[in-house]
C-alpha distance (Angstrom), angle and dihedral (degrees) to the residues before:
residue distance angle dihedral
X1 . . .
X2 3.79 . .
X3 3.78 113.0 .
X4 3.79 125.9 -140.5
X5 3.79 125.1 -165.4
X6 3.81 123.8 -151.7
X7 3.80 117.2 -165.5
X8 3.80 119.5 -163.4
X9 3.80 129.2 168.1
X10 3.81 99.9 -121.0
X11 3.83 129.4 61.6
X12 3.82 89.6 -148.1
X13 3.79 91.0 53.3
X14 3.81 89.6 47.3
X15 3.80 91.5 53.6
X16 3.82 91.7 51.6
X17 3.82 94.6 48.0
X18 3.82 93.4 45.4
X19 3.80 89.5 60.0
X20 3.81 91.8 60.6
X21 3.82 97.3 51.9
X22 3.79 137.1 67.5
X23 3.80 128.7 -117.9
X24 3.79 92.8 -82.3
X25 3.82 88.2 77.0
X26 3.78 128.3 71.0
X27 3.81 118.3 -166.4
X28 3.82 122.0 -156.9
X29 3.82 133.0 175.3
X30 3.81 129.3 -138.9
X31 3.82 92.1 -157.9
X32 3.80 91.7 -129.0
X33 3.80 125.8 -54.3
X34 3.80 115.8 4.6
X35 3.83 93.3 -169.7
X36 3.78 134.1 39.9
X37 3.77 141.1 154.3
X38 3.83 112.0 -77.7
X39 3.80 116.2 -90.3
X40 3.80 97.4 -137.0
X41 3.82 102.0 46.9
X42 3.80 137.4 40.8
X43 3.79 91.0 -104.1
X44 3.82 92.8 -159.8
X45 3.80 123.4 99.0
X46 3.79 101.8 -144.7
X47 3.82 90.5 -176.1
X48 3.82 93.3 58.2
X49 3.79 104.8 52.2
X50 3.81 92.4 -72.1
X51 3.79 91.6 -67.2
X52 3.83 108.8 -170.6
X53 3.79 120.3 -134.4
X54 3.78 103.3 -147.3
X55 3.80 121.2 -168.8
X56 3.78 132.1 -169.6
X57 3.81 108.1 -90.0
X58 3.84 109.4 -105.7
X59 3.80 109.7 -93.9
X60 3.82 93.9 19.2
X61 3.83 100.6 93.1
X62 3.82 92.9 94.0
X63 3.81 90.3 50.9
X64 3.81 91.2 49.7
X65 3.82 91.0 49.5
X66 3.81 90.3 49.1
X67 3.82 91.6 50.9
X68 3.81 90.9 49.2
X69 3.81 92.2 52.2
X70 3.80 92.2 47.5
X71 3.82 91.4 47.4
X72 3.81 91.7 50.7
X73 3.82 90.3 57.9
X74 3.82 95.2 47.4
X75 3.78 128.3 88.0
X76 3.79 91.2 -149.4
X77 3.80 132.9 13.6
X78 3.80 121.4 -151.2
X79 3.81 114.0 -158.8
X80 3.81 106.4 -151.0
X81 3.83 111.6 168.6
X82 3.81 117.3 143.9
X83 3.84 116.7 -51.1
X84 3.81 97.5 -110.9
X85 3.81 140.1 78.0
X86 3.80 94.7 -77.6
X87 3.79 90.6 48.1
X88 3.80 90.7 49.2
X89 3.81 90.0 52.3
X90 3.81 90.9 50.9
X91 3.80 89.7 49.2
X92 3.81 92.0 48.1
X93 3.81 93.2 50.9
X94 3.81 91.5 48.4
X95 3.81 88.4 49.5
X96 3.81 90.6 54.2
X97 3.80 90.5 53.8
X98 3.82 98.8 46.0
X99 3.82 104.5 31.3
X100 3.83 93.0 96.4
X101 3.82 93.7 54.2
X102 3.81 101.5 37.1
X103 3.83 123.0 72.6
X104 3.80 95.9 -158.7
X105 3.81 128.8 26.4
X106 3.81 124.4 177.5
X107 3.80 137.0 171.9
X108 3.81 123.5 -125.4
X109 3.81 128.5 -174.9
X110 3.79 123.4 -144.1
X111 3.81 108.8 -168.4
X112 3.78 87.8 170.5
X113 3.77 129.9 17.3
X114 3.79 107.9 -132.2
X115 3.79 129.4 123.0
X116 3.81 93.7 -103.3
X117 3.81 96.2 45.1
X118 3.81 93.9 46.5
X119 3.80 92.7 51.3
X120 3.81 91.9 43.9
X121 3.81 91.8 51.7
X122 3.81 91.2 51.1
X123 3.80 89.2 55.0
X124 3.83 92.1 58.5
X125 3.81 107.6 40.0
X126 3.79 119.2 167.6
X127 3.78 139.1 -168.0
X128 3.78 123.9 -87.6
X129 3.80 112.1 -80.6
X130 3.80 107.3 -117.1
X131 3.81 93.3 -174.1
X132 3.80 93.2 52.7
X133 3.80 91.1 48.2
X134 3.81 91.5 48.1
X135 3.80 89.1 52.4
X136 3.81 91.5 52.4
X137 3.79 90.5 45.6
X138 3.80 90.9 51.2
X139 3.82 90.6 51.2
X140 3.81 92.3 47.1
X141 3.80 91.0 48.6
X142 3.80 93.5 48.3
X143 3.79 91.3 49.4
X144 3.81 91.3 48.5
X145 3.82 93.6 48.2
X146 3.80 92.2 50.5
X147 3.79 96.4 41.9
X148 3.79 98.8 43.4
X149 3.79 96.4 43.0
X150 3.80 101.5 41.3
X151 3.81 98.8 37.5
X152 3.85 95.7 64.5
X153 3.80 89.3 53.3
X154 3.80 89.4 54.7
X155 3.81 89.9 48.4
X156 3.79 90.6 56.0
X157 3.79 97.4 40.0
X158 3.81 103.5 36.0
X159 3.79 119.3 5.4
X160 3.78 137.6 -30.0
X161 3.80 116.8 -102.4
X162 3.81 96.9 33.9
X163 3.77 121.3 136.0
X164 3.78 138.4 -160.5
X165 3.77 125.4 -156.3
X166 3.78 133.8 -166.9
X167 3.81 92.8 -123.1
X168 3.81 103.5 15.6
X169 3.82 91.1 60.7
X170 3.80 90.3 53.8
X171 3.81 89.5 51.9
X172 3.81 90.1 51.4
X173 3.80 89.2 50.6
X174 3.81 90.3 54.6
X175 3.81 91.0 53.2
X176 3.82 93.8 44.9
X177 3.80 94.1 48.3
X178 3.80 92.1 47.3
X179 3.82 89.3 52.0
X180 3.80 91.9 50.9
X181 3.79 90.2 46.8
X182 3.80 87.5 55.8
X183 3.82 92.4 46.8
X184 3.82 92.3 49.6
X185 3.79 94.2 45.3
X186 3.81 114.9 122.9
X187 3.83 109.9 -153.9
X188 3.80 115.3 -135.0
X189 3.78 122.2 -149.3
X190 3.79 119.7 -121.6
X191 3.79 136.1 161.6
X192 3.80 133.8 -135.9
X193 3.81 119.1 -152.4
X194 3.81 121.9 -162.7
X195 3.79 127.8 -178.8
X196 3.79 132.1 -160.3
X197 3.80 110.7 -142.5
X198 3.79 137.3 174.1
X199 3.80 138.0 -174.4
X200 3.80 106.3 -114.4
X201 3.78 110.9 -112.1
X202 3.83 93.5 0.4
X203 3.79 112.4 65.4
X204 3.76 118.6 66.5
X205 3.81 90.3 -166.4
X206 3.82 130.4 31.3
X207 3.80 118.5 -117.3
X208 3.79 130.2 -145.8
X209 3.82 126.6 -111.0
X210 3.82 127.6 -179.4
X211 3.81 128.7 -141.9
X212 3.81 108.7 -104.1
X213 3.83 106.1 163.2
X214 3.82 133.7 25.1
X215 3.79 123.7 -169.2
X216 3.80 91.5 -11.7
X217 3.80 95.7 -52.7
X218 3.78 136.2 92.1
X219 3.78 108.6 -73.9
X220 3.82 103.6 -107.2
X221 3.79 99.6 157.6
X222 3.83 107.3 -169.0
X223 3.81 105.0 179.9
X224 3.78 148.8 19.2
X225 3.81 89.2 -105.8
X226 3.81 93.7 58.9
X227 3.80 89.7 41.8
X228 3.80 90.9 56.8
X229 3.81 90.7 50.0
X230 3.82 89.8 53.8
X231 3.80 92.2 47.7
X232 3.81 91.9 50.0
X233 3.83 91.4 48.9
X234 3.80 93.7 48.9
X235 3.81 94.3 47.1
X236 3.81 91.3 53.6
X237 3.82 96.5 42.2
X238 3.79 133.2 89.4
X239 3.80 111.0 -118.7
X240 3.81 125.8 -145.0
X241 3.81 141.5 159.0
X242 3.82 109.0 -97.1
X243 3.82 101.5 172.3
X244 3.79 138.2 18.6
X245 3.80 120.7 -176.0
X246 3.78 121.5 -174.3
X247 3.79 120.6 -176.9
X248 3.76 144.9 145.9
X249 3.79 115.4 -100.0
X250 3.76 115.6 -158.9
X251 3.78 119.5 -155.5
X252 3.81 109.4 -165.2
X253 3.77 124.3 -150.8
X254 3.79 121.2 -96.8
X255 3.82 121.8 -113.1
X256 3.80 119.5 -96.6
X257 3.79 115.2 -84.3
X258 3.79 126.2 -80.5
X259 3.80 125.8 -172.2
X260 3.80 96.5 -84.4
X261 3.81 96.5 43.6
X262 3.81 90.6 44.5
X263 3.79 89.4 57.0
X264 3.80 92.2 44.2
X265 3.80 95.8 48.0
X266 3.80 93.0 43.3
X267 3.80 88.5 52.7
X268 3.81 94.4 45.4
X269 3.80 98.5 43.0
X270 3.80 104.5 24.3
X271 3.82 102.3 25.1
X272 3.82 91.4 -125.9
X273 3.80 121.5 153.7
X274 3.82 116.0 -124.4
X275 3.80 91.4 -110.1
X276 3.81 92.3 50.8
X277 3.79 90.7 47.2
X278 3.80 92.4 52.4
X279 3.80 93.2 46.0
X280 3.81 90.0 53.4
X281 3.81 92.1 45.3
X282 3.81 90.4 50.1
X283 3.80 90.2 57.2
X284 3.80 92.6 46.7
X285 3.81 89.7 50.8
X286 3.81 97.3 45.1
X287 3.77 94.6 48.5
X288 3.79 143.3 -79.1
X289 3.79 125.0 -139.8
X290 3.82 106.1 -112.3
X291 3.79 96.8 -173.8
X292 3.82 112.7 -117.6
X293 3.83 91.0 14.9
X294 3.77 92.4 56.2
X295 3.81 122.4 -147.0
X296 3.80 118.2 -8.4
X297 3.80 130.0 178.0
X298 3.80 103.2 -128.7
X299 3.82 102.0 -170.1
X300 3.79 138.1 33.8
X301 3.80 121.9 -106.8
X302 3.78 108.4 -52.8
X303 3.83 101.3 -149.2
X304 3.78 103.4 79.5
X305 3.80 141.2 119.1
X306 3.81 96.1 -162.8
X307 3.82 123.9 102.7
X308 3.80 91.3 -162.8
X309 3.81 120.5 119.9
X310 3.80 124.3 -165.8
X311 3.80 118.4 -99.7
X312 3.82 90.1 -116.8
X313 3.80 91.5 53.4
X314 3.82 92.3 47.7
X315 3.82 91.4 50.1
X316 3.81 91.9 48.9
X317 3.81 92.1 48.9
X318 3.81 93.4 48.0
X319 3.81 90.7 50.1
X320 3.81 91.6 50.6
X321 3.82 92.3 47.0
X322 3.80 91.1 53.3
X323 3.78 91.5 47.3
X324 3.80 96.3 46.2
X325 3.81 102.7 35.3
X326 3.80 106.2 17.4
X327 3.83 136.6 -100.5
X328 3.81 93.3 -75.6
X329 3.84 88.7 68.3
X330 3.83 92.8 58.4
X331 3.85 115.0 84.2
X332 3.81 116.6 -129.0
X333 3.81 89.7 -112.7
X334 3.81 132.3 24.2
X335 3.80 112.9 -90.6
X336 3.80 114.9 -118.0
X337 3.80 117.7 -166.0
X338 3.78 124.0 -150.7
X339 3.79 119.2 -120.5
X340 3.78 122.4 -134.4
X341 3.79 115.2 -100.9
X342 3.80 91.2 -108.8
X343 3.82 94.2 51.1
X344 3.81 115.3 118.6
X345 3.83 94.7 -150.4
X346 3.81 89.0 -158.0
X347 3.80 91.3 128.2
X348 3.76 137.9 30.0
X349 3.77 124.4 -103.2
X350 3.80 117.2 -85.8
X351 3.80 106.4 -81.9
X352 3.80 140.1 145.1
X353 3.80 111.9 -79.8
X354 3.80 92.8 -144.9
X355 3.79 114.0 33.4
X356 3.82 91.5 -161.3
X357 3.83 88.8 64.4
X358 3.80 94.4 87.9
X359 3.80 117.8 -172.6
X360 3.80 91.6 -109.6
X361 3.81 92.5 50.6
X362 3.83 92.4 57.6
X363 3.81 99.3 31.6
X364 3.80 95.1 103.7
X365 3.82 90.5 57.6
X366 3.80 97.2 49.6
X367 3.77 134.0 75.2
X368 3.80 115.3 -114.2
X369 3.80 95.1 -99.3
X370 3.81 93.2 41.1
X371 3.79 89.2 54.8
X372 3.80 93.8 48.2
X373 3.80 92.4 50.0
X374 3.80 93.2 45.7
X375 3.81 89.5 49.7
X376 3.82 89.6 52.3
X377 3.83 92.3 50.3
X378 3.81 93.9 43.4
X379 3.81 96.3 47.9
X380 3.81 93.2 45.2
X381 3.83 91.6 51.8
X382 3.80 90.7 48.1
X383 3.81 92.9 47.2
X384 3.82 92.4 49.0
X385 3.83 89.6 70.6
X386 3.81 97.2 43.3
X387 3.79 132.6 99.1
X388 3.79 120.9 -89.7
X389 3.79 120.7 -93.1
X390 3.83 112.0 -110.8
X391 3.80 125.2 -146.8
X392 3.79 130.1 -170.6
X393 3.79 101.1 -133.2
X394 3.78 125.8 -166.3
X395 3.82 126.2 -172.0
X396 3.82 119.3 -171.2
X397 3.82 127.1 -170.9
X398 3.81 120.4 -160.7
X399 3.81 124.8 -169.7
X400 3.79 127.0 -145.5
X401 3.80 109.8 174.0
X402 3.81 108.8 -69.1
X403 3.79 90.4 -9.8
X404 3.79 125.9 86.9
X405 3.79 122.8 -164.9
X406 3.78 129.4 -164.7
X407 3.78 135.8 -158.6
X408 3.77 126.1 -176.6
X409 3.75 133.9 -175.0
X410 3.76 139.1 172.4
X411 3.78 134.6 -161.1
X412 3.79 122.5 -158.1
X413 3.80 106.3 -120.0
X414 3.81 99.8 170.9
X415 3.79 121.2 16.6
X416 3.82 97.0 -155.9
X417 3.81 111.7 167.5
X418 3.81 90.6 2.1
X419 3.79 86.4 77.7
X420 3.81 87.6 70.5
X421 3.79 99.3 40.7
X422 3.83 95.0 40.7
X423 3.79 88.8 -142.4
X424 3.79 89.6 120.2
X425 3.78 92.9 73.0
X426 3.76 114.0 105.7
X427 3.75 117.2 -119.1
X428 3.76 119.4 -125.4
X429 3.80 111.9 -98.0
X430 3.78 119.6 -141.7
X431 3.82 113.7 -124.2
X432 3.80 112.6 -102.9
X433 3.79 134.4 -160.3
X434 3.82 89.8 -152.6
X435 3.82 107.4 108.0
X436 3.81 90.4 -153.9
X437 3.82 90.7 55.4
X438 3.80 90.2 48.3
X439 3.82 89.7 51.8
X440 3.82 95.6 56.2
X441 3.82 95.1 119.4
X442 3.81 137.3 84.9
X443 3.82 126.2 -127.3
X444 3.78 112.7 -123.5
X445 3.83 101.6 -137.2
X446 3.80 103.9 57.2
X447 3.83 116.5 141.7
X448 3.81 135.7 -171.3
X449 3.81 112.6 -91.2
X450 3.79 96.5 27.2
X451 3.79 113.8 136.3
X452 3.79 118.7 -127.1
X453 3.78 129.1 -165.6
X454 3.78 126.3 -136.4
X455 3.80 112.0 -118.7
X456 3.79 101.2 171.6
X457 3.80 142.8 -12.8
X458 3.78 128.2 -147.6
X459 3.79 131.2 -175.8
X460 3.78 126.0 -169.9
X461 3.78 129.2 -167.7
X462 3.81 114.8 -132.7
X463 3.79 137.1 174.2
X464 3.78 128.5 -145.2
X465 3.78 112.7 -105.5
X466 3.80 130.1 -135.7
X467 3.79 120.1 -112.3
X468 3.80 111.7 -79.0
X469 3.77 121.9 -103.7
X470 3.76 115.3 -103.1
X471 3.76 119.8 -93.6
X472 3.78 117.3 -154.9
X473 3.80 88.7 -98.9
X474 3.81 95.9 48.9
X475 3.81 91.1 46.2
X476 3.81 88.5 55.4
X477 3.81 88.9 49.7
X478 3.81 91.5 49.7
X479 3.80 91.8 50.0
X480 3.80 90.5 48.8
X481 3.81 93.9 47.9
X482 3.81 91.0 50.2
X483 3.81 91.9 48.4
X484 3.81 92.4 -116.9
X485 3.79 116.6 144.1
X486 3.78 128.0 -6.2
X487 3.83 134.5 -107.6
X488 3.80 92.1 -86.7
X489 3.83 93.0 53.9
X490 3.83 107.8 42.9
X491 3.82 97.7 87.8
X492 3.80 91.9 43.4
X493 3.81 92.5 51.0
X494 3.81 93.8 50.3
X495 3.80 91.9 45.9
X496 3.80 95.1 45.7
X497 3.81 97.2 53.6
X498 3.80 87.9 55.6
X499 3.81 98.5 42.2
X500 3.82 90.3 50.2
X501 3.81 90.4 56.1
X502 3.82 96.3 -116.2
X503 3.80 95.0 113.0
X504 3.81 131.3 32.1
X505 3.78 127.0 -157.2
X506 3.81 110.1 -135.3
X507 3.81 119.3 177.3
X508 3.79 89.9 -17.8
X509 3.83 94.2 -52.3
X510 3.80 129.9 105.2
X511 3.80 120.2 -118.5
X512 3.80 127.0 176.3
X513 3.77 116.0 -113.5
X514 3.78 118.6 -132.6
X515 3.78 87.6 -103.6
X516 3.80 89.8 52.0
X517 3.81 91.5 52.9
X518 3.78 94.4 50.1
X519 3.80 97.0 43.8
X520 3.81 90.3 46.7
X521 3.80 92.3 51.7
X522 3.80 91.5 49.9
X523 3.80 92.5 49.1
X524 3.81 93.7 46.1
X525 3.80 89.8 52.1
X526 3.80 99.5 43.2
X527 3.83 104.2 23.6
X528 3.79 101.7 34.4
X529 3.80 94.4 155.3
X530 3.79 95.0 49.4
X531 3.81 92.8 56.8
X532 3.80 96.6 34.1
X533 3.81 111.1 120.9
X534 3.79 96.7 -143.6
X535 3.80 93.7 43.7
X536 3.81 91.8 51.5
X537 3.81 91.4 48.6
X538 3.82 89.3 48.5
X539 3.80 89.8 53.8
X540 3.82 89.6 53.5
X541 3.80 89.9 53.7
X542 3.80 90.9 49.0
X543 3.81 90.2 52.6
X544 3.80 87.9 52.1
X545 3.80 88.5 51.9
X546 3.81 90.1 53.5
X547 3.81 89.3 53.5
X548 3.80 89.7 50.3
X549 3.82 92.3 49.2
X550 3.82 94.0 -114.9
X551 3.82 93.8 115.3
X552 3.78 134.6 21.8
X553 3.77 127.7 -122.7
X554 3.81 89.6 -112.9
X555 3.82 91.6 52.8
X556 3.79 89.3 60.2
X557 3.81 97.7 40.3
X558 3.80 96.1 45.6
X559 3.79 91.3 47.1
X560 3.79 90.2 53.2
X561 3.78 104.3 36.9
X562 3.80 103.4 53.2
X563 3.80 93.2 64.3
X564 3.80 94.1 32.8
X565 3.82 95.3 55.5
X566 3.81 90.9 52.0
X567 3.80 89.7 49.7
X568 3.82 91.1 51.7
X569 3.80 91.1 53.9
X570 3.81 92.5 48.7
X571 3.81 93.5 46.6
X572 3.80 91.8 49.5
X573 3.80 89.4 60.1
X574 3.80 101.9 33.4
X575 3.82 108.2 33.1
X576 3.78 112.3 113.0
X577 3.81 114.9 -110.1
X578 3.78 108.0 -125.9
X579 3.81 88.5 -176.9
X580 3.79 91.8 61.4
X581 3.80 101.3 34.9
X582 3.82 107.3 26.6
X583 3.82 117.9 -159.2
X584 3.81 130.9 -88.1
X585 3.80 112.1 -103.9
X586 3.80 95.9 -159.1
X587 3.81 96.4 -121.4
X588 3.80 137.0 84.7
X589 3.79 130.0 -115.8
X590 3.79 110.1 -96.3
X591 3.83 90.2 -146.0
X592 3.82 104.0 48.7
X593 3.81 106.3 4.4
X594 3.82 95.5 -118.3
X595 3.82 119.2 136.4
X596 3.79 115.6 -86.5
X597 3.81 119.6 -128.6
X598 3.80 133.9 -152.9
X599 3.78 110.0 -120.9
X600 3.78 134.4 174.4
X601 3.77 125.6 -129.6
X602 3.78 134.9 171.9
X603 3.83 89.2 -82.5
X604 3.80 96.7 48.3
X605 3.79 137.2 -94.7
X606 3.81 122.6 -13.1
X607 3.79 137.4 160.7
X608 3.76 122.9 -112.8
X609 3.78 136.0 176.3
X610 3.82 116.8 -91.5
X611 3.82 87.3 -140.3
X612 3.81 91.0 70.6
X613 3.03 128.9 169.9
X614 3.82 91.0 26.9
X615 3.83 88.8 50.7
X616 3.81 116.6 33.5
X617 3.81 97.5 -173.3
X618 3.82 110.7 145.3
X619 3.79 136.0 156.0
X620 3.76 148.1 154.1
X621 3.79 117.6 -87.0
X622 3.78 142.2 -160.7
X623 3.79 135.5 -163.4
X624 3.80 125.6 -120.6
X625 3.81 125.4 -137.4
X626 3.82 89.5 -80.1
X627 3.80 93.4 52.1
X628 3.82 93.5 -107.3
X629 3.78 116.6 146.1
X630 3.81 121.8 -118.8
X631 3.76 129.7 176.4
X632 3.78 110.4 -107.2
X633 3.77 115.6 -107.5
X634 3.79 110.6 -112.0
X635 3.79 114.9 -121.7
X636 3.81 112.7 -124.6
X637 3.80 106.3 -117.6
X638 3.79 98.2 158.7
X639 3.78 137.8 -84.7
X640 3.79 127.7 -51.5
X641 3.83 109.8 -102.8
X642 3.82 90.9 -147.0
X643 3.82 104.0 47.7
X644 3.82 106.3 6.1
X645 3.83 95.5 -119.9
X646 3.79 122.1 131.4
X647 3.78 118.6 -78.3
X648 3.80 120.0 -135.5
X649 3.80 138.2 -169.4
X650 3.79 113.5 -109.5
X651 3.79 130.8 -174.7
X652 3.78 113.3 -123.5
X653 3.75 136.6 -179.7
X654 3.80 91.0 -91.8
X655 3.80 98.1 39.8
X656 3.82 137.4 -77.7
X657 3.81 120.4 -23.5
X658 3.81 137.9 170.6
X659 3.81 118.3 -109.7
X660 3.77 138.5 169.4
X661 3.80 114.3 -90.6
X662 3.84 90.5 -134.5
X663 3.81 93.4 63.5
X664 3.01 127.0 173.4
X665 3.80 89.2 30.5
X666 3.82 88.8 55.1
X667 3.80 117.3 28.8
X668 3.81 99.4 -168.4
X669 3.82 114.1 142.9
X670 3.79 137.4 165.3
X671 3.82 136.4 174.0
X672 3.80 117.8 -79.6
X673 3.80 104.3 -117.3
X674 3.79 122.0 -151.7
X675 3.79 125.5 -143.9
X676 3.82 92.8 -107.5
X677 3.80 114.8 96.9
X678 3.79 123.7 -129.3
X679 3.84 110.1 -97.5
X680 3.82 95.2 -146.1
X681 3.81 111.1 120.1
X682 3.81 112.4 -97.5
X683 3.84 94.0 5.5
X684 3.82 119.5 129.6
X685 3.81 95.7 -171.3
X686 3.79 130.5 111.6
X687 3.78 131.1 -125.8
X688 3.79 121.8 -94.5
X689 3.79 124.2 -162.5
X690 3.80 115.4 -130.9
X691 3.78 139.3 167.1
X692 3.76 129.5 -132.0
X693 3.80 122.5 -127.7
X694 3.80 87.3 -92.7
X695 3.80 91.8 53.1
X696 3.80 97.0 -105.7
X697 3.85 112.6 145.3
X698 3.80 121.4 -125.1
X699 3.80 137.8 161.9
X700 3.78 129.0 -122.6
X701 3.80 138.5 164.9
X702 3.80 122.7 -84.3
X703 3.83 88.3 -137.5
X704 3.81 91.6 67.5
X705 3.05 126.9 169.8
X706 3.83 89.4 28.8
X707 3.82 87.9 52.9
X708 3.81 116.9 34.8
X709 3.82 98.1 -172.0
X710 3.81 111.9 144.1
X711 3.82 134.6 164.0
X712 3.78 139.7 169.3
X713 3.83 91.6 -146.3
X714 3.82 123.9 101.3
X715 3.84 118.9 -110.5
X716 3.81 119.7 -106.1
X717 3.83 131.1 -174.9
X718 3.82 115.2 -78.3
X719 2.93 169.5 176.2
X720 3.79 107.7 151.1
X721 3.83 109.4 -121.3
X722 3.80 89.9 -144.2
X723 3.81 107.3 43.9
X724 3.81 103.5 8.3
X725 3.84 96.8 -118.4
X726 3.84 106.2 168.6
X727 3.81 95.7 -131.6
X728 3.79 132.3 42.6
X729 3.81 128.3 -165.9
X730 3.81 138.3 -139.0
X731 3.78 124.3 -123.9
X732 3.84 122.7 -170.7
X733 3.78 121.7 -148.5
X734 3.80 124.6 172.6
X735 3.80 90.5 -19.1
X736 3.82 95.0 -51.3
X737 3.82 121.5 111.8
X738 3.80 120.4 -139.3
X739 3.81 126.3 -172.3
X740 3.81 113.2 -135.7
X741 3.79 139.7 175.9
X742 3.82 114.7 -117.7
X743 3.81 96.6 -166.6
X744 3.79 109.3 121.7
X745 3.81 112.6 -100.6
X746 3.83 96.7 11.1
X747 3.81 105.3 92.7
X748 3.84 96.2 -179.1
X749 3.82 115.1 161.5
X750 3.81 133.8 177.9
X751 3.80 87.7 -136.3
X752 3.81 110.5 83.8
X753 3.79 115.0 -117.2
X754 3.80 114.4 -105.5
X755 3.79 114.5 -103.5
X756 3.78 115.9 -114.9
X757 3.75 123.9 -147.4
């Protein structure tokens, strides 16, 4: 029997596909890229048309040898990595390794991994896409040129180990500029005026109206003085209804999800990070074990910028909507959504592959987070082909002298697509003693000319607020709107700027670190083009043009590199050395009065006295809402047993520790103990948080070496219901969190043990 070999990049994907095919097919996995540019050198010959020098990825030689042997035994090889630029590059590199041993090599695309789609794709194989590969190669080369030529400059001028990236540096700039916009924001005073009114003898309960116009203009009330004039006018005036508008308001469904909106909605509704969202989506795409059915790919390919769904999928969704909700929920015609101009439209939107696989029907086979994400994708796809929600909306205007108030209200008359998303359900409202809160409704039978009586007036001073800091989701949206990055890169960009230490996430919002501010300022000054928003978006469009065959890889690289190489040379000579000079902190040393400077050490930024070494005053610092630097207050953790001075918590290379505040005069230190007690039997110690040499956090006992307890799990409230250990720990598996006992020999877990036959 003739043998066919399918090569994919993921073992999980291979296992799913193998289930759909007979014994004439073998399925192997490359485990991602098998080739890449070398880590220690540039790997691009800029003198010879930017020729890349690819090497086998360390640890992948055995996989490459295995693929070669399998290809030599096959009559035909189907290369089936993901259907995007990265997948095409993986396929191309595999092709280069096996072309001498395989008589026939073809490319197949699986945009969804179901039995029907896999077999259909195998019926229409194609050749490798040279244009798509050239586009990926151009992107990889650009990223390598920027990273490997700017980063060494930053090592010399700022701090060793820093990196710059063609897109990551633009993302850092967005965060830095938003922070400075917030710091420079000048709040403006304004006032809101609400009135409680009733119709004498008609209304059982007053209703609230809000000032909308004053003296014929929009009601922008700037001061307490103007507010008092409005209040005096309203109190003396006769109030009446001057306009009532009743109309239907239609709220149409949203398009099905694409990569960016999936990340945004998962962040907004589920509090998932972009990287976590994409990891979950990858598993749902590659296949989930559904018990007796085996592995099934539940969603279409998750890296896409197209809102298009196939005609078959639309028909299946419309049929299910009519069956589940009724014919009135099905629009007369299928709804087709328009893609953005920059959309590739190579793939469908993210949707369920099998509409009969409802979230509830597969819930028992999914982890908690997998289920929640699948439910989000499924419901959004369903809703995208449902009728609009319809509201009865009423707007009422009431006059009071030179003041005009407005109240509006809406009642959901037909839930439409909200029936699928469940967002139409009203949330429970906590009871309130505030009469204005109780009056937040609108009577249904108001008419023009009716007199109303003033019951109460309330004014409230407000101030305009600065723009909000980016969340991970809103940063993705900003990148998308500016045309920076592509669906396959958003999660990586957001993760990289944090892992590199340029951006911190505080209370769910992104703030630039001191390092991020300084590196950004240096790049903006010396590499203006590289971090220019429009230039970066233009480069993305040029890469798209390479994929479409309208430009060549060399067109893009030559156009970029001539100016860039000159800029690198200039920056090498002219960029300010932060290592040598440090930066003014804007405050004086409290010990000697000399200016304080911002410096960088192995544990990050700190402030130190400019009179060093005569004055050794140093400390951690923070910025206020105006961006001004202040020395961090030292937490009181007791007195030093050696010199009697105050102890303070410091951040070291291996985690927090307690040290004497007079360091370096007194070098006393001890571990920083947490409140949680060590779970080891008979131990009276407390947990301490540490970091490994690679920066990975773990927890040990502060009585080490007497107690050698150690774990990589995070502490959780105890005690253990089985053995009484004072502290429990949390373990994450496939997105679901399980509480476990770490005491030796206990084995208790909040997740029930699986039953065995």
